[in-house]
C-alpha positions in Angstrom: -3.1 -25.7 -23.7 -0.3 -23.3 -24.2 3.4 -23.9 -23.9 4.8 -23.5 -20.4 7.1 -20.5 -20.1 10.6 -21.4 -19.1 12.0 -19.0 -16.6 15.7 -18.2 -16.7 17.9 -16.8 -13.9 17.1 -13.1 -14.9 13.4 -13.8 -14.7 13.7 -15.4 -11.3 15.9 -12.6 -10.0 13.3 -10.1 -11.2 10.4 -11.9 -9.5 12.3 -12.7 -6.3 13.2 -9.1 -6.0 9.6 -8.0 -6.6 8.3 -10.6 -4.1 10.6 -9.2 -1.5 8.9 -5.9 -1.5 7.0 -5.4 1.7 3.7 -4.0 0.2 3.4 -6.5 -2.6 4.1 -3.8 -5.2 6.9 -1.4 -6.0 7.6 1.4 -8.4 9.3 0.5 -11.6 12.1 3.0 -10.9 12.9 1.5 -7.5 12.8 -2.1 -8.8 15.0 -1.2 -11.8 17.5 0.4 -9.4 17.6 -2.6 -7.1 18.1 -5.0 -10.1 20.8 -2.8 -11.5 22.6 -3.1 -8.2 22.5 -6.8 -8.7 24.1 -6.3 -12.1 21.1 -6.4 -14.4 21.5 -4.2 -17.5 18.8 -1.8 -18.5 18.1 -3.7 -21.7 17.8 -7.0 -19.8 15.4 -5.3 -17.3 13.2 -4.1 -20.2 13.2 -7.5 -21.9 12.4 -9.4 -18.7 9.7 -7.0 -17.6 8.0 -7.3 -21.0 8.3 -11.1 -21.1 6.8 -11.4 -17.5 4.0 -8.9 -18.3 2.9 -10.7 -21.4 3.1 -14.1 -19.5 1.0 -12.5 -16.7 3.6 -13.3 -14.0 3.6 -9.6 -13.1 1.1 -6.7 -13.5 1.6 -3.0 -13.9 -0.7 -0.3 -12.5 0.1 3.4 -12.4 3.8 2.8 -12.7 3.9 0.1 -10.0 4.7 -3.5 -10.6 3.0 -6.3 -8.7 3.7 -10.1 -8.6 0.5 -11.7 -10.1 1.6 -15.3 -10.4 3.4 -16.6 -7.4 3.5 -20.2 -8.8 7.2 -20.3 -9.6 10.3 -21.7 -7.9 12.4 -19.0 -6.3 16.2 -19.0 -7.0 16.9 -20.1 -3.4 14.7 -23.2 -3.7 16.5 -24.3 -6.8 19.9 -23.9 -5.1 18.7 -25.9 -2.1 17.3 -28.7 -4.3 20.6 -29.2 -6.2 22.6 -29.7 -3.0 20.5 -32.6 -1.8 
């Protein structure tokens, strides 16, 4: 078996934002804009997108990104767990 991918805060922010899209997919330009509003730099966006594409957490079709692997812990869940 392969090594399990460790997701950092930027990865989780990316996937949480993508998961929040109402149609299950979003254009790369719109997602990039939303993440930049949250303070993510262009270079970080590109690195995270590439990492998640190769790990098959997200998919890309015709300039739209989709969340392919929903088996991860959202940022909110981690924060809730630490307080208990």
